[in-house]
N, C-alpha and C positions, 0 to 999 in steps of 0.2 A: 467642599475637597472635593480634589478632583475625582471622576469617578471611577470605579471594576473594569476592567478592555472584560470585554463577551469574550466569554472561551469559543470557539470560533473547532470544531470539528467537520469531520469526513469524511465522505462513504468515496472506494473510487471504482472499481468493477469493470473490467475489459469485458467489453461486447462480446469477445469468444464465445458466448457458449449463456446462455442462464445457470445465475441460481445454483449450491450445489449445495447441499444441506453447511458443509464448512463453509460457506464465504458468510454465512449466517451470522456466525461465531462473532469475524470486524463487523456485516454489517450489526446487528445488533448492539452490541459488546463498542462502539462504535453511537450508536446514540443513545445509549444508557449516557453513560457519557457527559456529553454532550450537556446533553436537556433537562438531565438532575441539576448541573450547573449553573439551567440556565443560559443557554445557551443558541447559536446558532447547529448548522447539521447542517453538510452543503453536500448537492451526487455528483457526479465528475463518473464520465463517462472515458477511460481510457483507451481510446482509439488509434491513440494516434500512427499506433501503425494498423496498420488497414489493410496490410492481405490478413491479418491470423480478423479479419474480424466479419462475423456471421451473418447473411440476415434477418434480421427478425430479430437479430437474440436482446438487441434492443428497448423495445416496446419488450419484447419477455422479460425482461430484471425491472421496469415501471410496477408492472404489475404488480409481479410478486414482493414488493416491496410494498406498495398500496390491500395486495392482501395482510401484510407484519403490522400496518398500521404507521407504517414508519416513514412521518409526511417529512423531504425534504423544505430545507430555507434560499424563495428567492429560482431557476431557471435553474433546469442541468445545462451542468458546460462535460463541455469535450475539448477538447484537444487538436482533432481536426483542424479546427476554426484554426487555434493560435499556435503555426508555426510560421508568420511571419513573428511573431514572441518569439519561439525559440527560434532559430533565427540571429535575433536583434541578439541576445541571449551570449552564444555561444562568437554574434563576432564580440563582442566585451569579453568574454574571454582568448581568443585569441590577440583581443593584439592586452591581451596585460601575458603573452606567453607562457598560460597555466592552459593548454588544449599543447597538438601536436596532430601535425600527418602523421596515418598511417596506411603501412599500405600490403598489411597477410594481407592474405586471401582465410574465407573460414580455414580449408582442409590443414592448413600452417600454425595455423595457432587449434587445430587437434592431434596435429606433429608435435607441438609445445607440451600438448597434453591437457590440454585448455584450460589452463593457466599463462594469460599473456605472456612473455617476458620485458617487455619494455624494445624490442626488437627495434622499433622507430622511434623511441626519445631520443638519437641525437641526427634521427639525422636520418634523409627516406638513402636507397640505395643506390647507383649510379644505374638510372632506366626505369627505376619503380617507379608506379603512381602515385596519384593520392587519394588508395578508397574508403572511411575511412577520418575521423577527428575521435581521440582521442582527449580524456581530460590527466595532464599531467601530478596523479597526487604521488604525496613523498614518502618514505616510507614506516612513519612513521606518524599514527591521526591519535591527538588524546580523549583522555576515556570521560565514557559521554556513562550521566544516569538513565537507562528504564523506568519508567512509570512504578514498571511494577515486579524489576527483577534487579531492580541499586546498580551499582555501580559497573559496566561496563570498559573490563581493561582495554586498554592502546592496543590494538590489534597486531597482528604483525605480516609482515610488508604485505603493499595489498598491491594488486592489477590496476594499469589504468582501464578504466571501460571506455566502451564509445560511447563518444555523444551522440552524434549521428552518422551511422547508418550507410554500410556503403551501397543498398538500395535506398537513400532519401531519406529515408524514414528515421528519424529523430528520435534517440532511442529515450528508456521511463526513467532514470536517471534523470536528466534534467527534465522532459516534459513535466515529473514532481515533483520532480526542487522549484518550479520557477511557477509551475502554479501555485502549490500553498501556500508560494511567498505573496504574489501579488492578492492572495484573496484572502488574506492574512490569514488562517487558521494556525491556531496555535496547541493544537493538541491533533496527534497523531496514533488513533487504536489501530493498529492492522492485524494479522496474524503474525505466531513466529519467526514460518519464514523467510522474514524480509529484513532481524536480525541485523543475521549478520550484515546487511544491505548501509547502512545506518550510522557508520562511524563517516560511508567516505557522502555519503548524503546528505549528513554537516559540510563536509567538509567544502564542498560544493556552495554546499548554501554561504561559506564564513569567504568562498570566492569572487561569488553576488552580491556581496551583501545585503543580504534574504536574512532575516532570523532565524535564529532556533526553535521548534516546532518543541514539545516535548510528545515525550516520543514512551505506546507499551501498546505492550506484544504480544498479543496471548495463544493460545494453546491452537493448535492444528487436529485436523479429523482426518482419521484412515482410513483405512479399511483394514478390511478380516488382513492383512498381508502387511497389513503398517505400514501399506501407502501413504503421507500425505490426500489426502482429497484433490485435485484441481481440473479443472475444464483442457488443461494442452494432452490431461493423459480420458477424456474423454467423459468426470466422471461425471455419474443417473445429474440429472435436469432435481431439485429439492420440487415433491409433485403434493408432500401428507400436512394437512388443516394447521394452519396459521397458531395454532392451540400446542400442540406438537411441538409443532416446531420452537416458537418460546419455549417450555418447557425443559423442555433437551435440549436447549442451547443455554439455559439456566442454570442448569445442572453440572455440564462441560464445564461450568464457569467458573463451580462454585456452590452455591447456592443449595439454598433450601427452598422448593416450592410450596406452596402452602394448596394438600387435598379443596379446598375451595377451589381453589377457581379453575384444576382442573375441566376443562372442553368447556370454555372461556371465553369469548372471543377476543380479537386477538387487541383489539382497540382496552381491551380490563386486561387483559397484560401488562401492552405498554403503560399505561397510569395505573396500576401496582406498580409493574416493577421503576419506573421515573419517582415515589412516592418514597419505596422502601429503599432507592437510593442513598436521594437526594438527603434522607436521614442517617439510614446505620452501615445501609450492603456496600461496604466492598464492590468490584466491575469485578476484580479479580485477583486473589491472593498471588501465591508463587508456586501452583503447581510443576510439574517438569512441559516445559512449554509440543508434544506431542500429547494424543491422546487419539486411542480410538477407540471408537462407535462402530456397529453396524447400521448403517440406512434399512432405514426403510420404506 
């Protein structure tokens, strides 16, 4: 009989700063999902936007994951070393007329209300020069099924996202899709802020003849004012104890944690959670994608 394909998950933080408390939800959630199925868990540093990389952040992230006993398979992947691969994917899309050059500046796009209206879709205006390359997205995309939230309806007409920016950096959406496809990622467990991007990512996968991973979106951790914790907002780095991080993260995912594990090592928490999930515990239910919790 043919063997069952190995589940491959991944965690892909940006080294624009250390992990904050909200990052741990995606890290622990994606790890538990892959490991409880006997699968691989890859670590990728999404440093394709080199202008946002902070010195020392990558090493800090690795140390934070090690403190949580989150071990990864294979070498740590980096996007900054894969520009030629992304260029090759862009050339393939250009050959199919799936992308088009855009001359619009950031200020012009802000004047549009941040939603690009397709100004350059039919060609550049006389005298305008190419600044970026955009993906030509159809007005309607097919629905898709989220692992935790069920079928997501066909979204409203989409903007055409930039794949190659005016500053020469490849955009997250292209690099992420190419990397997931090349590395055999079969499931993507991540924060709910990326739910709206998934339909376009799936479309880009189709244009590049790449398989669709299973997607599952987890709740966001917000500050006391209801704002999502993020590195771009300089949310404080996670500095608490690994035991507390495991306990609080699992509770945010809807788990009931045993009193006997309070204060246990990260390794004990990890092994208990993997075993329980493999036997009976769903990773996450259907609670709202946003939640509020005070950082400690």
